[in-house]
NUKEVO-744186 format. One record per residue: residue number from 1; residue in one letter; x, y, z of N, C-alpha, C in turn. Coordinates in nm, 2 decimals, padded with zeros to 4 digits. Layout:
<pts>
> num  residuo  n_xx  n_yy  n_zz  ca_xx  ca_yy  ca_zz  c_xx  c_yy  c_zz
> NUM  A  X  Y  Z  X  Y  Z  X  Y  Z .
...
</pts>
This chain:
<pts>
> num  residuo  n_xx  n_yy  n_zz  ca_xx  ca_yy  ca_zz  c_xx  c_yy  c_zz
> 1  M  -04.75  00.94  04.04  -04.81  00.92  04.12  -04.71  00.82  04.23 .
> 2  R  -04.69  00.83  04.34  -04.62  00.73  04.43  -04.69  00.68  04.53 .
> 3  L  -04.74  00.58  04.56  -04.84  00.48  04.62  -04.72  00.44  04.78 .
> 4  P  -04.81  00.47  04.85  -04.77  00.44  04.99  -04.79  00.28  05.02 .
> 5  L  -04.57  00.29  05.11  -04.53  00.15  05.11  -04.68  00.03  05.19 .
> 6  T  -04.73  -00.10  05.13  -04.74  -00.14  05.23  -04.71  -00.20  05.36 .
> 7  P  -04.80  -00.18  05.50  -04.77  -00.23  05.59  -04.70  -00.40  05.56 .
> 8  S  -04.57  -00.43  05.69  -04.57  -00.53  05.73  -04.70  -00.57  05.80 .
> 9  Q  -04.65  -00.71  05.74  -04.76  -00.82  05.87  -04.70  -00.97  05.89 .
> 10  T  -04.75  -00.96  06.00  -04.67  -01.16  06.05  -04.69  -01.23  05.96 .
> 11  I  -04.58  -01.29  05.98  -04.58  -01.43  05.91  -04.76  -01.55  05.90 .
> 12  G  -04.89  -01.49  05.81  -04.97  -01.65  05.83  -04.95  -01.73  05.78 .
> 13  P  -05.10  -01.83  05.84  -05.03  -01.93  05.87  -05.05  -02.02  05.68 .
> 14  F  -05.02  -01.95  05.54  -05.09  -02.01  05.54  -04.93  -02.06  05.46 .
> 15  Y  -04.79  -02.07  05.52  -04.69  -02.04  05.46  -04.67  -02.26  05.51 .
> 16  H  -04.70  -02.27  05.60  -04.68  -02.40  05.64  -04.72  -02.51  05.55 .
> 17  H  -04.84  -02.41  05.51  -04.90  -02.57  05.36  -04.80  -02.54  05.29 .
> 18  A  -04.84  -02.45  05.24  -04.81  -02.37  05.09  -04.63  -02.36  05.04 .
> 19  L  -04.56  -02.37  05.18  -04.39  -02.35  05.16  -04.36  -02.51  05.20 .
> 20  S  -04.45  -02.59  05.22  -04.34  -02.73  05.22  -04.35  -02.82  05.08 .
> 21  W  -04.30  -02.94  05.06  -04.29  -02.99  04.93  -04.27  -03.20  05.00 .
> 22  P  -04.25  -03.29  04.93  -04.22  -03.36  04.96  -04.12  -03.39  05.03 .
> 23  D  -03.95  -03.39  04.94  -03.84  -03.36  04.91  -03.80  -03.30  05.06 .
> 24  G  -03.84  -03.20  05.10  -03.77  -03.08  05.17  -03.78  -03.14  05.30 .
> 25  P  -03.76  -03.22  05.40  -03.63  -03.28  05.49  -03.57  -03.34  05.44 .
> 26  Q  -03.57  -03.40  05.33  -03.39  -03.48  05.29  -03.34  -03.41  05.21 .
> 27  V  -03.22  -03.34  05.28  -03.11  -03.26  05.20  -03.04  -03.39  05.14 .
> 28  V  -03.03  -03.48  05.12  -02.94  -03.60  05.05  -03.08  -03.73  05.03 .
> 29  P  -03.04  -03.82  04.99  -03.16  -03.95  04.90  -03.14  -03.97  05.06 .
> 30  A  -03.24  -04.09  05.09  -03.28  -04.21  05.16  -03.12  -04.30  05.08 .
> 31  G  -03.06  -04.42  05.17  -02.93  -04.48  05.19  -02.83  -04.42  05.14 .
> 32  T  -02.82  -04.29  05.13  -02.71  -04.23  05.14  -02.56  -04.20  05.27 .
> 33  A  -02.48  -04.27  05.17  -02.33  -04.30  05.28  -02.33  -04.17  05.40 .
> 34  G  -02.29  -04.20  05.52  -02.30  -04.11  05.61  -02.39  -04.01  05.67 .
> 35  R  -02.54  -04.06  05.63  -02.65  -03.96  05.62  -02.69  -03.93  05.85 .
> 36  I  -02.66  -03.81  05.83  -02.73  -03.79  05.98  -02.89  -03.71  05.97 .
> 37  W  -03.02  -03.72  06.10  -03.07  -03.65  06.14  -03.06  -03.58  06.23 .
> 38  I  -03.09  -03.39  06.17  -03.07  -03.31  06.28  -03.25  -03.34  06.31 .
> 39  R  -03.23  -03.30  06.49  -03.40  -03.32  06.48  -03.36  -03.21  06.61 .
> 40  G  -03.52  -03.17  06.62  -03.53  -03.05  06.72  -03.68  -03.04  06.75 .
> 41  R  -03.74  -02.96  06.85  -03.86  -02.87  06.86  -03.80  -02.72  06.86 .
> 42  V  -03.89  -02.66  06.83  -03.96  -02.54  06.80  -04.05  -02.48  06.94 .
> 43  F  -03.98  -02.37  07.01  -04.06  -02.34  07.18  -04.06  -02.19  07.16 .
> 44  D  -04.18  -02.15  07.21  -04.20  -02.00  07.21  -04.15  -01.95  07.32 .
> 45  G  -04.18  -01.81  07.32  -04.16  -01.74  07.49  -04.17  -01.85  07.59 .
> 46  A  -04.25  -01.88  07.61  -04.37  -01.94  07.74  -04.30  -02.09  07.72 .
> 47  G  -04.22  -02.14  07.67  -04.17  -02.27  07.68  -04.29  -02.34  07.61 .
> 48  D  -04.39  -02.35  07.52  -04.49  -02.42  07.43  -04.44  -02.39  07.32 .
> 49  A  -04.47  -02.55  07.29  -04.41  -02.57  07.16  -04.47  -02.52  06.99 .
> 50  V  -04.42  -02.43  06.93  -04.46  -02.41  06.84  -04.51  -02.51  06.72 .
> 51  T  -04.65  -02.49  06.70  -04.70  -02.59  06.64  -04.66  -02.55  06.46 .
> 52  D  -04.69  -02.49  06.45  -04.72  -02.42  06.26  -04.59  -02.30  06.21 .
> 53  A  -04.43  -02.38  06.28  -04.32  -02.32  06.24  -04.25  -02.36  06.10 .
> 54  L  -04.18  -02.33  06.02  -04.09  -02.36  05.93  -03.99  -02.38  05.94 .
> 55  V  -03.89  -02.43  05.94  -03.72  -02.50  05.94  -03.68  -02.49  05.87 .
> 56  E  -03.57  -02.46  05.81  -03.50  -02.45  05.64  -03.38  -02.48  05.67 .
> 57  T  -03.28  -02.51  05.62  -03.12  -02.51  05.65  -03.06  -02.48  05.55 .
> 58  W  -02.93  -02.46  05.53  -02.87  -02.42  05.40  -02.73  -02.46  05.44 .
> 59  Q  -02.63  -02.53  05.35  -02.50  -02.62  05.41  -02.45  -02.64  05.30 .
> 60  S  -02.35  -02.63  05.36  -02.25  -02.71  05.25  -02.20  -02.88  05.26 .
> 61  D  -02.18  -02.90  05.15  -02.11  -03.08  05.18  -02.04  -03.13  05.25 .
> 62  P  -02.03  -03.21  05.32  -01.85  -03.29  05.41  -01.77  -03.24  05.36 .
> 63  D  -01.73  -03.18  05.21  -01.61  -03.14  05.18  -01.58  -02.96  05.19 .
> 64  G  -01.69  -02.89  05.23  -01.71  -02.78  05.24  -01.78  -02.71  05.08 .
> 65  R  -01.83  -02.81  05.04  -01.84  -02.71  04.91  -02.04  -02.71  04.92 .
> 66  F  -02.09  -02.58  04.80  -02.19  -02.60  04.81  -02.30  -02.63  04.67 .
> 67  G  -02.40  -02.70  04.71  -02.45  -02.71  04.60  -02.55  -02.59  04.56 .
> 68  H  -02.49  -02.51  04.52  -02.52  -02.43  04.46  -02.39  -02.37  04.30 .
> 69  P  -02.45  -02.30  04.17  -02.38  -02.27  04.07  -02.29  -02.16  04.12 .
> 70  D  -02.27  -02.07  04.20  -02.20  -02.04  04.24  -02.00  -02.05  04.30 .
> 71  D  -02.02  -02.19  04.35  -01.92  -02.22  04.43  -01.81  -02.33  04.30 .
> 72  P  -01.71  -02.29  04.22  -01.66  -02.37  04.10  -01.63  -02.49  04.10 .
> 73  R  -01.62  -02.51  04.26  -01.54  -02.70  04.31  -01.73  -02.78  04.25 .
> 74  G  -01.81  -02.69  04.24  -01.95  -02.78  04.21  -02.01  -02.92  04.33 .
> 75  P  -02.12  -02.85  04.36  -02.16  -02.98  04.48  -02.13  -03.14  04.45 .
> 76  V  -02.16  -03.18  04.54  -02.15  -03.38  04.55  -02.33  -03.43  04.44 .
> 77  P  -02.27  -03.48  04.36  -02.44  -03.52  04.33  -02.53  -03.62  04.41 .
> 78  G  -02.61  -03.55  04.38  -02.77  -03.58  04.49  -02.77  -03.48  04.61 .
> 79  F  -02.69  -03.39  04.67  -02.67  -03.32  04.76  -02.72  -03.22  04.75 .
> 80  R  -02.82  -03.17  04.75  -02.89  -03.06  04.76  -02.83  -02.92  04.85 .
> 81  G  -02.80  -02.93  04.95  -02.76  -02.84  05.08  -02.90  -02.78  05.18 .
> 82  Y  -03.05  -02.79  05.08  -03.09  -02.71  05.12  -03.20  -02.83  05.21 .
> 83  G  -03.28  -02.79  05.23  -03.37  -02.85  05.37  -03.46  -02.75  05.47 .
> 84  R  -03.61  -02.81  05.40  -03.72  -02.79  05.49  -03.81  -02.80  05.54 .
> 85  C  -03.88  -02.80  05.68  -03.94  -02.91  05.75  -04.02  -02.83  05.82 .
> 86  A  -04.16  -02.85  05.81  -04.26  -02.79  05.92  -04.26  -02.87  06.05 .
> 87  T  -04.26  -02.78  06.13  -04.28  -02.83  06.22  -04.45  -02.91  06.30 .
> 88  D  -04.48  -03.01  06.39  -04.58  -03.14  06.37  -04.62  -03.10  06.53 .
> 89  A  -04.72  -03.10  06.59  -04.83  -03.09  06.67  -04.78  -03.11  06.79 .
> 90  S  -04.62  -03.14  06.82  -04.55  -03.14  06.91  -04.47  -03.02  06.93 .
> 91  G  -04.41  -02.97  06.82  -04.34  -02.88  06.71  -04.22  -02.88  06.70 .
> 92  A  -04.19  -03.06  06.65  -04.09  -03.11  06.64  -04.04  -03.08  06.45 .
> 93  Y  -03.93  -03.12  06.44  -03.91  -03.11  06.30  -03.72  -03.21  06.27 .
> 94  G  -03.75  -03.28  06.16  -03.60  -03.32  06.13  -03.59  -03.29  06.00 .
> 95  I  -03.44  -03.27  06.01  -03.37  -03.26  05.83  -03.26  -03.37  05.79 .
> 96  L  -03.26  -03.47  05.73  -03.16  -03.57  05.70  -03.07  -03.52  05.57 .
> 97  T  -02.96  -03.53  05.57  -02.85  -03.46  05.59  -02.72  -03.51  05.57 .
> 98  L  -02.63  -03.44  05.58  -02.48  -03.50  05.53  -02.35  -03.36  05.70 .
> 99  K  -02.27  -03.42  05.71  -02.23  -03.31  05.81  -02.18  -03.23  05.74 .
> 100  P  -02.22  -03.11  05.77  -02.10  -03.01  05.66  -01.97  -03.04  05.70 .
> 101  G  -01.90  -03.00  05.59  -01.72  -02.95  05.61  -01.73  -02.78  05.68 .
> 102  R  -01.56  -02.75  05.69  -01.57  -02.61  05.74  -01.54  -02.52  05.56 .
> 103  V  -01.62  -02.41  05.57  -01.65  -02.35  05.48  -01.57  -02.23  05.52 .
> 104  P  -01.48  -02.11  05.40  -01.41  -01.99  05.46  -01.51  -01.89  05.46 .
> 105  T  -01.47  -01.85  05.50  -01.50  -01.69  05.49  -01.50  -01.61  05.42 .
> 106  C  -01.57  -01.47  05.38  -01.47  -01.40  05.30  -01.31  -01.41  05.27 .
> 107  D  -01.26  -01.33  05.37  -01.14  -01.33  05.42  -01.05  -01.48  05.43 .
> 108  G  -01.05  -01.56  05.46  -01.00  -01.71  05.38  -01.03  -01.80  05.54 .
> 109  E  -01.04  -01.68  05.69  -01.08  -01.79  05.76  -01.16  -01.90  05.75 .
> 110  L  -01.15  -02.01  05.80  -01.23  -02.11  05.83  -01.34  -02.12  05.90 .
> 111  Q  -01.47  -02.15  05.90  -01.57  -02.16  05.99  -01.57  -02.28  06.01 .
> 112  A  -01.63  -02.33  06.13  -01.64  -02.49  06.18  -01.77  -02.50  06.07 .
> 113  P  -01.78  -02.67  06.12  -01.91  -02.68  06.05  -02.05  -02.62  06.07 .
> 114  H  -02.15  -02.59  05.98  -02.28  -02.57  06.08  -02.34  -02.51  05.97 .
> 115  L  -02.44  -02.55  06.00  -02.59  -02.54  05.93  -02.66  -02.39  05.94 .
> 116  D  -02.67  -02.29  05.85  -02.74  -02.19  05.83  -02.92  -02.22  05.83 .
> 117  V  -02.96  -02.12  05.94  -03.14  -02.17  05.98  -03.21  -02.04  05.98 .
> 118  S  -03.29  -02.11  05.91  -03.40  -01.96  05.90  -03.58  -02.03  05.94 .
> 119  V  -03.63  -01.94  06.05  -03.76  -02.04  06.11  -03.81  -01.95  06.08 .
> 120  F  -03.97  -01.96  06.01  -04.09  -01.87  05.98  -04.20  -01.92  06.09 .
> 121  S  -04.24  -01.78  06.10  -04.35  -01.89  06.26  -04.42  -01.78  06.23 .
> 122  R  -04.57  -01.85  06.26  -04.70  -01.72  06.32  -04.60  -01.59  06.45 .
> 123  G  -04.68  -01.49  06.40  -04.61  -01.36  06.46  -04.49  -01.34  06.47 .
> 124  L  -04.36  -01.39  06.36  -04.29  -01.30  06.35  -04.28  -01.21  06.16 .
> 125  L  -04.23  -01.07  06.21  -04.24  -01.04  06.09  -04.12  -01.06  05.99 .
> 126  H  -04.04  -01.11  06.03  -03.91  -01.14  05.92  -03.88  -01.31  05.95 .
> 127  R  -03.81  -01.35  05.93  -03.79  -01.52  05.95  -03.68  -01.42  06.06 .
> 128  A  -03.63  -01.57  06.18  -03.57  -01.61  06.24  -03.44  -01.65  06.20 .
> 129  V  -03.30  -01.64  06.26  -03.18  -01.66  06.16  -03.07  -01.69  06.23 .
> 130  T  -03.03  -01.82  06.26  -02.96  -01.90  06.36  -02.85  -01.95  06.30 .
> 131  R  -02.81  -02.06  06.31  -02.69  -02.18  06.30  -02.69  -02.25  06.42 .
> 132  I  -02.68  -02.39  06.31  -02.63  -02.50  06.42  -02.47  -02.55  06.44 .
> 133  Y  -02.46  -02.54  06.52  -02.28  -02.57  06.51  -02.33  -02.70  06.61 .
> 134  F  -02.18  -02.77  06.56  -02.21  -02.95  06.69  -02.08  -02.95  06.80 .
> 135  A  -02.19  -02.99  06.88  -02.11  -03.02  07.00  -01.94  -03.09  06.98 .
> 136  D  -01.96  -03.20  06.86  -01.80  -03.25  06.85  -01.70  -03.19  06.76 .
> 137  E  -01.73  -03.12  06.76  -01.62  -02.98  06.66  -01.58  -02.91  06.75 .
> 138  Q  -01.53  -02.95  06.91  -01.47  -02.83  06.97  -01.39  -02.76  06.89 .
> 139  E  -01.23  -02.83  06.83  -01.16  -02.74  06.83  -01.21  -02.65  06.71 .
> 140  A  -01.28  -02.66  06.62  -01.34  -02.62  06.51  -01.39  -02.47  06.54 .
> 141  N  -01.49  -02.52  06.67  -01.59  -02.42  06.68  -01.49  -02.31  06.77 .
> 142  A  -01.39  -02.38  06.82  -01.30  -02.29  06.95  -01.21  -02.17  06.86 .
> 143  D  -01.25  -02.23  06.64  -01.15  -02.12  06.55  -01.28  -02.04  06.49 .
> 144  D  -01.39  -02.05  06.54  -01.46  -02.02  06.42  -01.50  -01.88  06.40 .
> 145  P  -01.49  -01.77  06.33  -01.49  -01.59  06.33  -01.63  -01.58  06.41 .
> 146  V  -01.71  -01.67  06.39  -01.86  -01.57  06.40  -01.92  -01.63  06.55 .
> 147  L  -01.86  -01.78  06.61  -01.93  -01.87  06.70  -01.84  -01.78  06.82 .
> 148  W  -01.67  -01.75  06.77  -01.64  -01.68  06.86  -01.58  -01.56  06.88 .
> 149  G  -01.68  -01.50  06.75  -01.61  -01.36  06.70  -01.71  -01.28  06.74 .
> 150  S  -01.86  -01.31  06.70  -01.94  -01.25  06.75  -02.03  -01.27  06.85 .
> 151  V  -02.03  -01.40  06.91  -02.13  -01.41  07.02  -02.07  -01.44  07.17 .
> 152  D  -02.20  -01.37  07.23  -02.15  -01.35  07.39  -02.15  -01.53  07.45 .
> 153  P  -01.99  -01.54  07.55  -01.96  -01.70  07.53  -02.07  -01.68  07.61 .
> 154  S  -02.12  -01.68  07.63  -02.28  -01.72  07.74  -02.39  -01.78  07.68 .
> 155  L  -02.37  -01.71  07.56  -02.48  -01.76  07.52  -02.47  -01.89  07.39 .
> 156  R  -02.34  -01.92  07.37  -02.23  -01.96  07.26  -02.38  -02.13  07.29 .
> 157  Q  -02.35  -02.18  07.40  -02.42  -02.29  07.40  -02.53  -02.29  07.34 .
> 158  T  -02.67  -02.15  07.34  -02.77  -02.24  07.23  -02.79  -02.27  07.07 .
> 159  L  -02.59  -02.24  07.03  -02.58  -02.29  06.88  -02.55  -02.42  06.90 .
> 160  I  -02.54  -02.52  06.96  -02.44  -02.63  06.98  -02.57  -02.71  06.98 .
> 161  A  -02.60  -02.80  06.86  -02.62  -02.96  06.85  -02.58  -03.10  06.93 .
> 162  E  -02.63  -03.11  06.97  -02.58  -03.24  07.09  -02.61  -03.33  07.03 .
> 163  R  -02.49  -03.44  07.03  -02.54  -03.58  06.91  -02.59  -03.64  07.00 .
> 164  S  -02.65  -03.77  06.90  -02.80  -03.90  06.96  -02.74  -03.92  06.84 .
> 165  D  -02.89  -04.08  06.90  -02.85  -04.21  06.79  -02.78  -04.22  06.65 .
> 166  D  -02.84  -04.14  06.61  -02.87  -04.12  06.50  -02.85  -04.03  06.44 .
> 167  G  -02.78  -03.90  06.52  -02.71  -03.71  06.43  -02.72  -03.66  06.52 .
> 168  Y  -02.87  -03.55  06.56  -02.79  -03.49  06.62  -02.96  -03.38  06.67 .
> 169  T  -02.91  -03.34  06.82  -03.03  -03.27  06.83  -03.00  -03.10  06.87 .
> 170  F  -03.17  -03.04  06.85  -03.06  -02.86  06.84  -03.23  -02.85  06.85 .
> 171  D  -03.26  -02.83  06.97  -03.42  -02.70  07.03  -03.38  -02.54  07.00 .
> 172  I  -03.44  -02.51  06.96  -03.50  -02.39  06.90  -03.56  -02.31  06.98 .
> 173  H  -03.56  -02.21  07.06  -03.64  -02.09  07.15  -03.64  -02.01  07.05 .
> 174  L  -03.74  -01.96  07.05  -03.79  -01.89  06.99  -03.76  -01.69  07.11 .
> 175  Q  -03.80  -01.75  07.20  -03.76  -01.62  07.32  -03.74  -01.69  07.46 .
> 176  G  -03.73  -01.62  07.56  -03.76  -01.68  07.66  -03.61  -01.65  07.70 .
> 177  E  -03.61  -01.75  07.81  -03.46  -01.76  07.96  -03.37  -01.89  07.84 .
> 178  H  -03.45  -01.96  07.73  -03.35  -02.02  07.71  -03.28  -01.92  07.54 .
> 179  E  -03.36  -01.86  07.50  -03.32  -01.80  07.38  -03.24  -01.85  07.25 .
> 180  T  -03.26  -01.85  07.15  -03.12  -01.95  07.07  -03.06  -01.80  07.03 .
> 181  V  -02.95  -01.77  07.03  -02.88  -01.67  06.93  -02.92  -01.63  06.82 .
> 182  F  -02.94  -01.55  06.78  -03.04  -01.46  06.58  -02.94  -01.37  06.58 .
> 183  F  -02.96  -01.38  06.45  -02.87  -01.29  06.36  -02.96  -01.21  06.30 .
> 184  R  -02.89  -01.09  06.35  -02.96  -01.00  06.19  -02.86  -01.00  06.07 .
> 185  L  -02.94  -01.02  06.00  -02.93  -01.00  05.83  -02.92  -00.89  05.75 .
</pts>
């Protein structure tokens, strides 16, 4: 007997509480040299703050190594590469990390420093996936095969984080006039 598939459902409000953990936004321990904050807000299509989103990041360390067993070079001690932060009442999130290094594609091309980002929120059937690039990496950004090879030139700015006092600012717009570029996986 073959049972029918369960229909897709939007991400429920439970994930906001069930998927967070105390170290979630801290990719590196406090006191780590060179640490930076990636801060921003998540907005819906009407420009209102999304107060129950969850922002996940995955990235390399400053030398382009991943905190994963499949990276033969091994990670920097104390560097997870993975962060998770729930938005607050104003839609804000923050990830304490190190600026990532350049990593190769499967074809060996170097990608610009970036964070891979997933956004979970009410009303989404699947996570929204994007990247964060850095405004002060103009030369590397111009050579990035994803940013320059796959993204419409008029939309590239939606993937660029701007420098702030203690790191970078990157707002995520799920829809609307300033919609962030999202990728299909």
